N, C-alpha and C positions, 0 to 999 in steps of 0.2 A: 333816487329819482331826480331828474333835472326839472327845469322850470315848468315845462308843459305838463308833465305828469303831476307835479305838485299842485298846479292850478286845477287839474282835473279832479284830484282827490279832495280838494277843499270843498267846504260847503258852498252852496250857490249864493253867496253874499259877497259884496265888495270887501267887507272886513275880513272874512275868512280867507279870501284870495290874497289880500294884502299881507295878512299874517303868514300865510304859507310861503309867500314870496320873501318876506323879511327873515325867514328862518336862516337864510344864508348870510345875512348881514348884521343880525342883532345877537349879541351875547348877553348872558346873565340869566338869573333865575326868574321865573314868572313874577315873583314878588318884587324883584328889583325893577320890573318894567311897568308897574302899575301907574307910576307918575308920568310915563311917556305915551302909553297906548291905551285905547279902550279895551275892555275885557275880551270882546270878540276877536280883536286883532291878536291879543296875547294867546287866546285859544288857538288861533291859526299858527302862530309861531310854535306853540307846543305840539300841535299836530305835525308840523313840518319835521320836528325833531323825532317824533314817534315813527313817522314814515321812514326816515333815514335809518333808524334802529331796525325796523321791520325788514327793509330791503337788504341792509348789510348782513343780516343773519339768515336770509332766505337761501334755500338750496340752489335756486336758479342763479342767484348772484355768484355763489361759489363755483358753480359749473361754468358760468360765463368767464369768470376770472381765469380759470384754467385754460381757456381758449386764447388768452393773451400771451404774447411772447413773455417769457420770464422777466426780461429786462423792463417790461412795462406793467407788470402785475401790481406794483406798489401804487399805481394810479388807477386801479380797477374801479374804485368808487366814482371817480370823475368820468372815466371813459364809458363805463357800462351805463351810467345815468344818461349820457348823451346818446348812446345806442338805443336805449329804451325810448327816448323821445323821438328818435327816427321812426321806430316801428309804430309808435302811437300816432305820430303825424301821418304816416303812410296809410294807416287804417282808421283815420279820425272819424269817418262816417259811422263806424261801429259804436262810437262812444258819445256822439253828440249830433243833434239835429242841425246845429249851426256849422257853417263852413269854417275852416281855420281862419280865414280872413275876418269873418264876423266875430269869431271868438277872440281873435287878436284885438279887435276894437273894444269888445267887452272888457278884456283884461286891462287895456290902456285906460279906459274910462274908470275902472275900479282904482287903479293906481293914482290917476289924476285927482280923483275925489278925496284922496288922503295924502296928496303930494307933500303937504307941509310936515307930515309925520315921518317921511322917509329920510334916512340918512343920505348924505350926498352920493356915496358910492352906489346905493340902491337906486337913486334917481337916474344916475348915468346909465346903469345897466337896464333899468326899466324903459328908459327912453330909446336906447339902442335896440333892445329886444322888440319893442312894439313898432317903432318907426322903420326898422330894417326888416320887419316881418320874419323874425327868426323861425317861428313855428312853421310857417309854410316852407321855408328853406330846409328845415329838418327832414322833410319828407323825401329829399333826394340825397343820394350818396355824396354828390358834390357839396351839398349844404352841410352835411355832417363833417366832411373833410375840412371845410372852412371853419366850422365850429371847433374842431380839434386843433387846428393850426392856431386859431385865436386863443384858445385855452393854453396852448403850449408857450405862448408869448407872455403870459402873466407873470411868471417867475422863471429865473434862469434854470432851475432844476426841473421845470415842467416840460422841457424840450422833448423828451421821449413821447409825450402824449400825441404829438402830431403823427408819429409813425404807427400808432395803433390803428390807423386806417388800413394798414396792410393786413392786420389780424381780422379786422371787420370784413374786408372783402374775401379773405381766405375762408372764413367760417360763417359767412353771412346767414345761411339757413339755420345753423345752430344758435347763433346769437338771437335770431328772430324767435325761435322756440323758447329759449330761456327768458327773453324779454317779455314775451306775451304771457307766459306762465306767471312770471313775477307780477306783472301789471294786473292780471286777472285776480290773483290772490290778494294783492294790495287793495283792489277795489272791493272785493268781498269782505276783507278784514275790516276796512275802515267804514264801510257801510254798516256792518253789524255793530261795530264798537260805538257808532253814533246813535244807535237805538237805545 
């Protein structure tokens, strides 16, 4: 899952959202994080990791991976996460009473409330993500293409990620089916596991 899906799956608290965001930026065991973060943020980091394990082992993830050009399949985890955020943003009103713009503001407020705890790279991404309104841009194919291009520039070997827009357009309906199935199952799984 990419940022928007991780935020959606988090508990409806600032700490859980921040922890789910930090899952991409913080390494180490939960015990090693106790001096740096409150327990609920650590629980969010753990949840982020569990969501990643769940999605990477899901049948819809594997089906989506096969729709990618073989040269790009090694980036399936990154690419399919971005695709899932596209379909989530496109159908956002199914998941929230807030508009994406209002939700973006809520997320930014959550991050700012814990700004001092964020590593520098998380601050940069959080600021760009919220100020540039990535979530709203995810709802368009152009927005997803820009996200893929941006991701492809992070490291020299990430260059093929940009070309996955070709696969996305060629198998759009199939990616949508797999992404929505995965998202529905993740929501059901993590709602049940929270009880």
